[in-house]
N, C-alpha and C positions, 0 to 999 in steps of 0.2 A: 796925537794926546796917547794911544800905545808906545809909539816909539820912545816919546819923551819917559814911560813909564819905564819902559827898556832902557835905556841910559842910564837913569836914577838905578834903578834895581843892579846892573851890568856893572856899572862903577862903585858900587857901594855893598860889595857881597856880605860883607862882615857884620854891615849892621842891619843886610836883610834877615841873615839865619838868626844875630839876636831876637830881632822882632818875633819872626817863627818859632823861635824857643818860649819867648813870653806868651805867645798865643797858643802856643802846646801847654805850656801850664796852665793857662787860662781853660783850655780844654777838659787839661784832666782834674781837676778841679769841679767841673762842669758835672764832668763822668761820674767823681765819687758822690754828687748829692744827686745824679738825675734820680726822679722818680721811675722807678722797672718795677714792669706789671706784666703779666700775660699777654691781655689785650686791651686795648685801648677802653677807655672808657664810655662804655655806652651805655649806662643809664641817662634816664630822661628822668625830666620834671612830674614827679609824681604826689601826691596827697593822698593818703587812707584814711578813711572814717571808718571806727570800729563803735558798734552803738550795742551794747550789750541789753538784751529785753529778756529775762531769765521766764516769765511767765505767758509766753503768746507760742504760739504756733507758728511755721514757718510761713502759711499764705496770709496770716496776720499780720506777722512782724514786716512781710513785703507792701502787704496794703498800708500798714500805719506809719511802717517808720522809712525801710529803702524807696519808697514811690513819692513820699514827700522829701526827702532828702536831695533824690535823685532832680525832683524838678525846680526845688531852690540852689543847685549847683548850676543850674543850666546857665547859658550865656556868661560866666565869666571870661575874661582877656584872656587868650590864649589856651583856652579849653581843647583838646583836641579827640578827646576821648575819656568816655565814661562808661565802666565795667561794673557791675555789683555783683552778690553773695550773698542769699538769705540761706539762714538754715536757723534749725531751732535754740532760741536764744542768743544770737547774734545775724544783725546785718552790717554788710561790709561793704562801700563803695569806694571805689580807686579812680581817682579823678588824673588824666594822664592829658601835660602839658605839651605846649608847643616847644622847640628845643630854645633856648636864649630866656626860658620867662623866668624871673628870680624864685627858686625856692620860696623863701622868707615871704614875700608877698604874695606866693599861692596859697602859704598857711592864712596869711593874714586874711585873705579873701574867704578861705573855706570857712576861717572861724564868725568871720562877721555875717556870711551868709547862715551859718549852724546855730547864732544867737537870736537869728528871726524865726528858724523853724523850730527850736528847741519846745517851745510852747503847746507845739501842734503833736508832738509827740506823748506816747502814753507814759502814765506815770509810771517809775522804775527805771525807766530809759536813760541810757546815760551816754554821748555821742562823745567818744575822743578819738584827737588826733596819733593815727600811729607813728613810731618815730623816724626820725630824718633817715630812712635809710630802702633799700630798694631790695629785690631779689637778689644780685649778684654783691650784695653787703652781708652775705651770710659767708663769712673769712674763717673761723675758726671755729670747729666743734671739740667740746669735753665731755667726758664724763666723771661723776663721783663715782665710788664705789667700796666698799669695803674687803683692804686685806686682810684683816682681821676683825669682824663686827663682835662688838663685846658681849661677852656670854649669857648675861639676863635681858639681851634685847634680843626679841622674835621678829622671823621676816618684816611683819609690815611695822614694827617700831624702828627698824631698822634704814626702811624706806621713809619713813616719817624723821629720823636723822639726816639723811640726804638730802630732803628737801632744804631743810632747816639752813642747813648748813650752804646749800646753793642760794638762798634769801636771803641769808642776812650775813655771810663773811665772804662769798666767791662772788656774789651778781652785784654786792657794792664794790667792791676793789676793782673789779674791771670795768666797770661803767666810770670809774674816776678816770681811766687813761684817756689820754687825747686820742681822737680821731675815733672813738667806740659811741656809737648813736646809743647802743641799749644793749641789752642780754638777754635773752629766750631763756624760756626753761619749757623741757618735757618732761614728766615722769615724778618720781616720788609719791610720796601722802601727804598733805598737807593737814597739820595735826587741830584738831576739832577735841572741846569738852560735848559731847552731844546727848540732852535731854529727848531720852525717849518715852513718850507718854505710852502707858496702859490703859485703849481707851473704853475696854470693862469700868476701871478704876475710875476715869473722867466722868463717864456718866453716871456711875453712884454719886460721885461729888459734887454732879452738876455743874461742871466745867467744862468748854470745849479746848480744843487745843490750841487756838488763836485766843482765849482768856489766860490756858495760862503761859503762853510765850510772854504776855505782856505784863504777867505777875513778876516773873522771874526779870524782866528787862525793868522793870520798875524799880528792883531791889538788888542791880548788880552796878548801877551808875551813881559817881559821884558827884558832887555839885558845890559849885563854889556860892560862899556869901559875901564875897566881896573884901571888905578890909577895918578893923576897930583899931582904938589907941590904947593903949595902957600904959599908965608911970612913961609918957614921953614917946612909949613906942611904937612902931606901927605893926600888925599883926594882920596876915592873910588870914581869912574864915575859908573852912571846905569842910567836907561830908568824908567820909572814910568809908563806904560804901561796897569798894573793890571787893571782887571775891578772888582767892588766888591759888584755891583747891578745888575739887571734885566733893569734896564732904561739905566744903562749905556753899556749893550749888546745892548738895540736897538738904542742908539746913534752911534753905530759903523758906518762908512762909507762903504759900501761894493765895489761903481763905481761911478766915475770920470764922468763926460761928460762936457768938456769944463769950461764956469762961471757958471753952472749951478750949483744949490747943488745937491751935491754927492747924489745917494739912499745910503738911509740906510738898516738898519738889520730890522726898523719898517715899512720900507715900502714894503718890500719883505717877511717878515714873521712877526709871532707872539713870542713872547718870554713869557713862562711859568716857573714856579717851578714845575718838575713834576719828576718822579723817573726812575731810570735804570732798562728793563728791566728783569725780575728776573725768576730763573729756578725752586724756591723752596719756601719753606713757610711754617710755623708753626701754630701750634696751642693747645691749651689749655683749657680742658674742653668746648669745641664746640667756644669759643672763638679766633680771630689769633692772634698770639702773635710772640714776635723776643726768642726763642729757641736756647740755649749758648751747647757745650759740652766740658766739660773740657778732655782733650788728655793726657796721662802719658806716660812718658817718658818710652821709652822699660828698663826693668831691672830692675824700679823703682815699690816698694811695693804701691798694689792701696789703703790700707787701710790707709798708713802714709799720701802717696796723697793727697790723701781725706779731712782726718784731718786737714791737712795743709789750704786747701780749706775750709773747715768750717772753719775756726780760722780766714779767713778774711771778712768772711762776715759781720758783723760789719762795719767794713769800706768799703766795697763796698755799702750797704744799703745806708751810709750816705754820701756816692759819686754821690749818684742819683738826680736827680731832684727832684723837689717836686710834691708828688704824683705819684711816679715813683716807684714801688715795683719789689724787684727781690726774687721768686719764687724756692726753691730746689724741682725739681721732681723725682729725682733718686739718691740716692747715696753710691753708692757700698759698703762704711764700713757699712752700717748698716747690707745688708748682711752678710758681713761677722762676725760683731757680733752677729748676730743671729746665724748665722753658727758654731762659735766658742763656745757659749754661751750650744749650744748643746753637742758638743765634750765635753766641761768640765763638764757638768751635768751627759754625762755617764761614762766620767771617773769617777768622784768623786762618784757617786752611784756604781759605779763597786767594787771600790777600799772599800767603804762601806761596801758593800755584800761580798767580800772576808775575810775581816777582822771578819766577822761576822758567815762564813761558817770554818774558821782557827777556832775561839774559839768552835765551836759545834765539828768538826770534832777531832781538838788535844784534846778537853776536857784539857787546862789547861792554864790560862787567861799569864800569864808570856811568854808563850811559843807561844800563838797568838802573843802577842805583839810586841816579836823579828820577826816575822813573817813580822807581818803588818808594822816594821819600816823600811823593803828594800821597800815598797813601794815607797815612798816620795823622799828616798835619790836615789832610782834607775833615779826617773821619773825625777829627778832634775838633775842628773848625763845625763839625756837620751837629756835633751834641752840644756845643756852645750856645749855637743857634735853637735846638731842642730847647734848652736848660733857660732860657732868656723867654723863648714863647709857652713852656708848660707843657710843651710835647714828651710823652714820656716814652719811656725805653721799652718796647715791648715788640711782640712778635709781629706785627705788622708794620710798624712803623723804621724796623731794622732787619726787616725781612727780606724786604726788597732791593736793598741794599747790593750794589755788586761793582765791588771796585775795580771791575774792566771799564763800566763806563767813566768811573772817577778818572784816570789816568791816558782815558782817550785822547785828550788835549796836548799833555805830557809828551805822548810818545808822537804824534804828528809833530811838536816841534822841536822835541830832541832829535827824532828823526831825519827831518830836515838840516838838523846844526850839523848832524854829524857828516849827511851828502854833502853839503857846500864845503864843508873843512875837507872833507876828500878832496875834492876838488880843487880847493884852493892849494893845498900841499902838493897834488898833480901839476899844477901851473908853475907853482914856486919852487919845488923840489927841495923843499925841507921844510921842518917843524916851527908853525907859527909862532908868531909873538903872544905876549898876553892882549896888546890890544890889539892885535890882528884877529885874534879868536872873540875877543868883544867884538869887534865889528862884524864879525860874523856872523854874533848868537843874536846881536839888535837885527842883523838883516832877515836872518831866518826866522825866528819868532816872529819877526812885523811882517813875514812874507806869507806866512800859512795865518795871522792872528784872526782876518777876517773869514776864513773856512770853518777855524777854531769856531769863533766866538756864534757865528750861526749856527752850526753844528750843535753846540751845546743848548742854545735856545729851542732848537727844534725838540731835544732831548727834553728838556724842561716843557715846552709846551704841549706835549703828548701826556705829558701829566694833570694837565687843565681839566679833561672831562675827569678825572678822578676829584678834584676840588669840587667838581657840584654835586657830588652825589650830596643827596639830602637822607635826614634820619637816621636808623641804624646802621645803614651801610654807611653813611657819610661818615658817621663818627668810627668804623672800623679801618677803614681804608686813607681817608683824607690824611692821616697820620705819615700814609707812607708816601705821599705822594710829595705832602711837605718836608718830609723828612731828604727824599731823593732830591730835591730839588735845593736843597740846602748842602746837601754834597755835592752837587754841579757847580753851584755857585761859590763854593767854596774852591773847588778844582781850578774853576776857570781863574780865580785869584792867584791859588800859588802857580799854576801854570805859566803865566806872566810877570811874575815877583820871583817866587822862590826859583822854579826850574831854570830861568835865563843865569840868575847869579849864579847856579851851582854849575849849569853847563859853563860860564865863562873860568869858573875856578878851575872846575876837575876836570872837563873834556881837554886832551891834549894832543888830538889827533892820531895818525896811524904814520910808521915808518912807511915811506915811499922811497921809489929807485930816483934817480939823477934824473932830471928832465934833457930832454935835448935843445940846442942853442934855440933854437925858433920856441921852446915852449918857453924859455925864460922873460921872467919879465921883473924890472927895478922896482915895479909898486905892485900893489893888493888890486888887482880890479874891482870894483863894486859888483858883490856877490847879489845877489835876488834869488827869490822862491822862482824864477823862469828858466834858470838854469839846468841843463837837464842830464849832465854829467854823474852817472852813479858808481857808485862802487859796488863791484858784483862779487867780493868775496865769503867765503865762510857759506855760512848755514842759505842766508839771503841771496848768494850767488847761486846758491844748486837751485834754490826754488824757482829764482827768476829763469835759471836755464831750461827746467820742465817747465814753467809756463808759459814762455814765447813761443811755443810752436802750436799750443793749445789757442793763444790768444790768434795768431796769424790764422788759425782753420774757422775760428766763429768769425774772424771779422771779412774771410772771406765768405765764409757761407751762412750767413745769421739764420737763414729758415732753419737750417740743421738744430739749430740750439732753443729757437721760438719754440717752435710747434710740439716738441717735448714739455719745454716749458711750460705753455700752457695747456697741454693736456693735465700736468702733473699736478698745476693749478685748480683744473677745473674736478679731478680726482678727491682732493683735497677739502674742495666746497662739498664735495656728495659725502666725504666722509663725516666732517663738519656738523651736518645734520644731520648724523645718525650719533655723535657724540654723549646726546644725553646733557643736562646742567642739572647745577648745584649752586646756592649762595654760596658757601664755602664750603672746602674741605672738611670733616669729622676731626678736631683734634683727640688724639687721645692724651684724656687727664689720669691717665693711670689707675683709674677707679670704676666702679660700677656702682651706679643709681637703680634700682628695681623700683618702679613705682606697684604698689601690691594692690590688687580690690579683691575683697574678700565679699562673701552675702550679703545683702542690702539688708539692713536692722540686725546685724549680727552686734552680742554686744560689745563692751570694750575688754572685757577680763578673757573673753573667748579667741576673741584678736589678738592676745597676748597672747597666748596662750601656744597658738598656731605661729604666731611670730616666733617665738623662742624653738618650740621644735624646728623649724625653718632653720634657723640660723647655726645652730646646734649639729644639723643633717649635711648644711654647706660646709662647714668648718671639717667634720667628718669627712664628707666626701672627694674635698676638694684641697688635697694641699699646696696648691698653687694661691689659696686665698690665707690671709695672714689674719685677717679682723674683720669684725661685720659691728655695725651699727642701726638702731632702726630708730625711727618716733614716730609712733601711734596716734592718730586724732590730732586735736586742736593742740597749740600751745600756749603758753601762759599769756605771751602775747598775741593775739590771734592773727600774724601777717600772712598764714599761709594756714588756714583751716581746714581741717578734713576729718568728717565720720571717722567713727572708732572703727568704721570697718576697714578703714586705708590706709597705709602706712608706705614712708620711703626707708628702704632697704638701704642701706652705704656698705657695700663688700670693695675690699684693699687686696690688694695681690701683690705676688714678687715680681719682678722684673720676667721681661718673658726669656732671659736664658737661664736661671735658677728653675724653671717648671721642671718636674720632672718627666722623663720621655717615656711613652710606654707605648701599644695600639689604642688602649681606649683612654691614652689620655688627652685632654685639650692641648692642642697645636698654638694655639692664637686667642683671642678674646672676644674674637666672634664664636667660635667654640666653645668656650667656658662660658659664655652667657647662653648660649643654646644647651650646656648640659645643667649648669643649672636650675635654667626653668624648668628642663625634664625632669629633674630629682626633686625641686621643689613641689611641684603638680603631682608628681607620685605620691608625696608624702601630705598632702593636702590637698585633692583633685578639686577642692572649693575654691582656693583661690587663684587668680591669675595677673599674670606680668606684664610692665612696658616698662621695657629697657633704656636708660638715658644714662648721664652720665652729670654730675655735682651743675657745672659751670653751663651745661650745655643746657640742663631741666629747667632753669631758671633763665637764660638766654629766650628757650623757648617761649617759656611765661610770659614773660616781660613785653614777646614781639606780640601779641594776641591774645596772652590769657590763658593760653594752656600751654602743657608739659611738653609735649610729643614734639617731632619732627614736623607734623603735619596735620590741622585739624581741619575738619567738616563740622561747619558750625549751619545748624538749621532754625530759620528764625520763623517765628508765629506766637498767638498768645494762647491758644488749649496745647495745656504738657500732654493730655493724652492725645492730642493728633502729634505734638513735637516726638512724644516717648516711641509711635508706632511710626513714624517715618524715620526716628534714628535708630531704631531695630533694624527697619529694611535695610538703611544704608548701608547700616554693619554687615547686615550679613551679602551683601553687592561685594563694597570692598574687602571680603574673604576672596573673593575669586579672582581679584584685579592682579596680577603680577605684580611682585614688588612688595606686598602688603608683608608685612611680620604680622605684626599683630592689629588689632583695633580695637581700643573698650572705650566704655561712655565715659568723656568725661568726672562726670559724678553722678552717684547714683538718684534715680528719677523718683523713687518710692521708699516712704521707710514705714515704721507700724508709728500706729499711735493712739491713743485712748482718749475716747471724748467723753467729756461729761456734762451729757445733755438735761437741761432743766427746764423741770413743768412749771410752767409760769403761771397756770391755773392753781395749780396745789403751792404753790408759794405766795398766791395771792389770799387763798383760801387760810393760809395757816400763821399771814401777820411775815413772812419773809422776804427779806431784799436777797437779792443778786449779789451784795458786796459781801454778806454771811456767808453764801457757799465759796466765794472767791477767798477772802481770810481764811476759810477752812480747809481749801483745796493749797492755798500757796504755804500756810502753815504746816502741813500733817505731811504735804505728801513732797511740796519743794524744799520746806526747809526753812523758817524763819530765826534768823541770827537776830541776838537781842541782846549781845556785849562780847566782853571780849575779857581774858584773863590775861595781863601783861607778866609776864616772865624776865625779868631784865627786859633787852633788847626786842624780845619775842614777843609778841600777839597771837594767841591762841582765842578763835573765836566761840562763844557759847551757843549754840545752834539747839533750836527744838525741832523735832520732826519723828514722824513713824518711824519704828524698827524697820529695818531692812526687808526684813520675810513678808513683814504687813503692808509694803507699799507697793507691792507687784498683786496682794491678794484685792479680787475685785469684794469680797463679801467687807474686808477689812474698810477696805476705800466706803463702801456705802452704806457702813455702819457707823462713818464719823459724826459724832455732834453736833448741833447745830441750834444757837440759841435764839429760841422763841418767846417773846417777851422778856418779862423781869425773870421767869424764876423756870420759865419751860425749855426743856429739849427734845428734837426730834433726829433721826440717823437720815442721814444724807437720802437714802431709797425711798425717801417718803416726798423729794420734793426733785429727785433726779434718778436718772438710770446711765447705765453706762454702755458705750459702743465702743469696740475696735477698728479701725479703719487703719488703711494706706495714704500716709498724704507726701506730697511732692516735698522733697528734701534733696540739696538745696536747689535755691530758685535762683536762675542765671539771667542776668539783662548785660547787652551791651547797647551805649547807648540808649538807655528807656525799653529795649525791648527785649522780651522771653526768650531764650533760648536755649538750644539742645544743643550737645556738640560732641563728637566721636575725636579721639586723639588716635592719631595712627603712627608707626613706628615701622618705618622703610628699611628692607633690606638691600635697598637700590641706591646707587647714587644720585640715576636720574629722577630727578624730583619733579622737573618740569614734564617729560617722558610720563611720568604716573599718575600726574594730574592731569592733562590729558587723555587717558585711558578711564583714571577713575568719573570723573568731568561724563564723557561718552557714558558711560554705562550709568550712572546714576540717573542722569536726562533720561534715557530709554527705559529704564527700570519704574523712577520714581513718580509718582503723581500728586504734585504739589497741590493744595489747595490755595486758592485767590490770595492772596497777599502772604504767602509764604514763600519764602525764599531759601537758596543754599551758597551758603560761600566759603572758598577753600583760604584754609590761613597758614601761618605759621612763615618758615623760613621763604616758602615757595614767594610768597608776595614780598618779601625786601626782595627777590632774585626780581621779578617782574619790575618792582621800583628802581629797581639801578638799572637794569636794561633798556627800561624807557628812557630814561634821564639820559644814557647816554647814548640812545639812537638818536636823538638831538642834539647833542654835546659834540660825541666824537665830529661828524660832520662840519661841523663847526670850528671845528679846532683844528683838523685837516684842511679847510679852507684858510684858515689864519698860516698854518704852516706852509701851505704852497704860496702863499702872498710872501713869505719870508724867504722860501725858497726861490722865488720868482726877483725879489729885491736884492738876493745875493748873485744871482746869476746873471738876470737882466735877459732873459730870456724864457720866455713859456714850453719852445720844445724842451730845451734842457732842461726845465724845472718839472716836465714831466717823465724826463729820462730817469730823474733821482724819484721822481713816485715811482719809478716799476720797482724799487727793492721793496717798497712796501706791500703790495702780492704777494711776494717771495717769500719772504719774512715771516708772513701769517701762513704758506703753505709748510714751512719745515715744522713750526710751530704746531697745527693740527697733524701732522702725521705723528709729531714724537707725541703727541698727547693719547693718540689711537694705538701707538707701537705701546705705548705701557696704560693702555686702558682707562684713562681717566677720563672724566668728566668737563665740560668748560664751566667755570666756574667764573664769578669774580675776580678770584685770584688770579687764575690763567687770563683772565682781560688783562689783569695789570701786567701780565706779562707780553702780552701780543702788543699794549702799548709801549710799552721798553725797546722792543725787539725793533718794532717801526722804527723808533728814533734813532739807534742804532745803523739799520740798514739806510735811512737817510742821511745821516751825517758821512756816514762811508761815500755813499753816492757822490756826495756834494763835494770831498774832499776830491774824488777824482775827475767830475766834471769842472770844477773849477781849476784843475791845474793842468786839466783837455784847454780849456778856453785862452789859458793863459799860454802854453806852447803854441798856438795854433797862431799867435801873432809873428813866428820867426818857422813856423812849418806846416806844411800841406795838411789837410787834415787826416789823413793814414798814419801820417810819421807822426803826427801830435797825440793819438788817440794811442796808439802802439806805444808809443815814449812814455807816455802820461801813465797806462797804466805798468807801465813795467818799474816807472817810478814808487808809484802808489803803491805795489804791490805788498811794500815791506807794512807800511804801516796802516793799509789796510788790515792785510793778514792780523798785524799786530792787535789793532784795537778788537778786532773781531775774538780772537784766540783769546784776548785777556778776559772779553766780554762772557764767551760763553763756560771758559775756564773756571772766574771766578765764579758762576752758578755751579757747578759740578756737585762741591761739596753740599748744599742747598736739594740738589737732585738727586742725591744718594743716600741721606742723612736718614737716620733710622731714631734719631732722639725723641726728645719730649717736644711736639709741638712742630715738627719736619714735615708731617701731613699737609700744614697749611702753604708751607713756603715750594714744598713739593711739584705742583703744575706751574708755578713763577716760573722756576726754574726751569723745567723741562722744555716749556715753551720758549724763552729765551734760548738755549740750546741749540733746538731743533731749527729756530727761526735763524738764530747766529749763521748755523752751517749751511743754511738754501739761501739765504739773502746774499751771505760773502762768495759764496760759486757763481751767484747769480752777477754780482756786482762787478764781478772781476773779469767775466767773460760776458755778460749778457749787456748791462750796460755800455759796454764800448761799444760793442757790435752793433745798438739800436742807437746809438749818437751819431754812430758813421753811415749808419743808413738813413737816418732825420736828415743829416747834411747835405748826404748826396742827393735825396728825393726835394729837399728845400731847394738846391742849385740846381737838379733840370725843373722845378719848375718856372723858379727864375729865368732859366734858360729859354726855356719855351715861351713866356709872359714875354722876354725882351726880340723872341724869333717874328712872334704876332706884332707887336708893335712894331718891327721893321718894314713886315709885310703890308699893314696899311699903312706905312707913310709912305713906304713906296707907290699903293695904287692909289 
């Protein structure tokens, strides 16, 4: 089969090259249309249920809303995990499903379960599904600001105008863009027409606040009267009672008293243009603003969606009122472009270095060109495969691609062709004809087809364990393995199609001396891979002349090499145990996210004031920082609800080479973070910080529901106990080396005012609880009674007590309550007020209450930290019965990945051993090939240690790759030794095979290692993720190549001598037994 393919391709080189150009054209088209992102899409299938419950406290919402919804959602197909958060006015239940679950079908199941539980929920609660997005879907942030506000608008009115521009102009335009799930809002003020009753006037008039609300509501609604027919025409009938101004509201009648002028709203209350109470705010560079967040639809590509949003920017800005501007604060596509630029630069530099090394090692520019031509074509074929399979181009899928691996097979084919052409020319004493070159190419490529195929198959097989990873780790690293396998398959096809065609067309042989008469032959002999005459000129000859004495020493004294190698392996294993481990290296996103925590119970206004001061101080103190923005509290779409005392602060800084230099200036990102924390804490000591990055924070949140590198969760039923245990755990963790900071995930207690009803007094007065509830809900919470339509804008009409009275205990207790038909009594006759601290928010994992600590680390050894922290907590914390502690975050993903690899890697190694055995036909020889693995790992471990890098899944991919390279080189060498043993003694076969294969082994090793050098030293965006992989491959290639060229021949000869000695002893024993 292989020979027929080679005969066809070498016989039709022009056709082959045309086909190659067509394939390249398809690859270019696929590249242009390939989805590009920072990392693979790791978003799981999740459905979020948000239920607004305005009238209940958190513990009541937990009992009456959250728990019923959680119970109703259990048992769904594919449901893997359930989390919930309950806070004042909101219940949020998040359902996480197994990978592969259909998103729309999952939402359908949830809606069906919700319809069954709705009747059990309190009146006024409204469960709704959140947009079809995830935390990583927040791809584009922008702010609306006033460049030049109108002079007739005060600060409050400016925020109202910003809010309305967001809701009625920007948000609808953005939501219409393909791939946008929704647009969230923070900040601004929602305009309302507020009716603020005077309690004394209400009492004098004999009216309660709820009755005032009912009267206003009855007078501002339109009604339809159906249709009438008049003069053959059909007319619709309706009332026009809708008010349009505050003056019209003031004139509305409330109470009639015979012929006396009725009491109007103006007689009992003041009507103002105010704003709705808010749970959140936003700032940028220390100024209050409106912040918008574009949320991407699940399954879409962030770069494509962000670019569509960017394309709409001119239209958005043109639609804004005069003096208002839209500023882009964060654009995910910028990070994508920076990261992909790093990948492209590394791949381009790697390809160039590989080509240069090929030219030096091969010593023939035509041969180097042929081998190098494999790189672009195989790459484009890989891109076509990725496009067809829906694999995006990203840091992971392209980050492990080494063009050295891609050209390994071509190097072996071309080197063998050059060697055999050189021999043929020496025998003929003239330049070869085209037909003679074609025959040599066919024989040369066919002679190495078996080891090359098996070698490529081995390298592909070593990536099988990566394909077995599941969950987030699988989504991250499977595209890497898939891309490498596609590249290897493409390279194998090109190696035995285009490469032979180019060899037959371009390689001309070399000028040679005239042979002696005895060397001349009238016809060309059959040249095969078993021939072993090698041309030793140029760079290759120089290397071979230096290599032979060292090889001879190794063959004579194998122990002198084997013992130091074993010691080095033992040292590497010992070092490996001290490296530490992490899931993946931290990607520098070029920005900082600070999770800011202020004292529990702090008002939104005070939290906003501190945040503005903090941002101004950061911009004043640190010239490295270009801009900041922050979102405080809860957004309009409560995908990520926070209390008013918490906010996310985003800090953007200049490239490192533009930072000012000085003795007290931060020199890197970690120093900048530490300096910002110190300055902000000095400004407002009551705030504390946890630092992360935008994608990193959301990534952590997706893993375990918390935002930090590591979470410590404590499960139990009693929040008093959970709070005490969490406080003790935090104190203990501060003493564990590696703790940067530890904070409670959420405040466990907040202030609350409880209206305690005296039921005996109510019975005596003939009052019902509903009357008290209506009075509190209307006067304190506010009662929306209608709306004013202003074009497309709608402004609610709300009845509520003035802000100054809502916080006054005496005013609340003086609320009038209706008793009978005409009597009123104040609230203090039937109730009293009590201030207390209540649990908020209440967190559940799979229906179980929990408290959690978020821990950020200043060490990359997450596994070592968890071991130390677990030991410390086990010794210090006395957990009551049924309480437990769990460590979560990226550590869990590391554990899961390693546990799976511990099973799959040995199975894959066994498969590879069987493959090598089938190629060589000997267990002994397969074992010799396998000696390359531990010594490749030795170099990789030492390289990590020298560069102070911990073990990570990325480094594990490097160990997998370098193991494949080591086995490929070993297989090619041992296969050639076996071929030569048919004509030569063992020692001569070993020596000659090692010499013959020196150039291809060095070439494959050098190009594999050199191809990763740009990745290993790169400082661009995303280089942190690639660096461990490249470091391991370079170190592993260096060690495995030296040992393959010296130790493998020595071990092979030693094994063969030992085997011969055993056979001889058995023969002698048998002869003695027969003679006896």
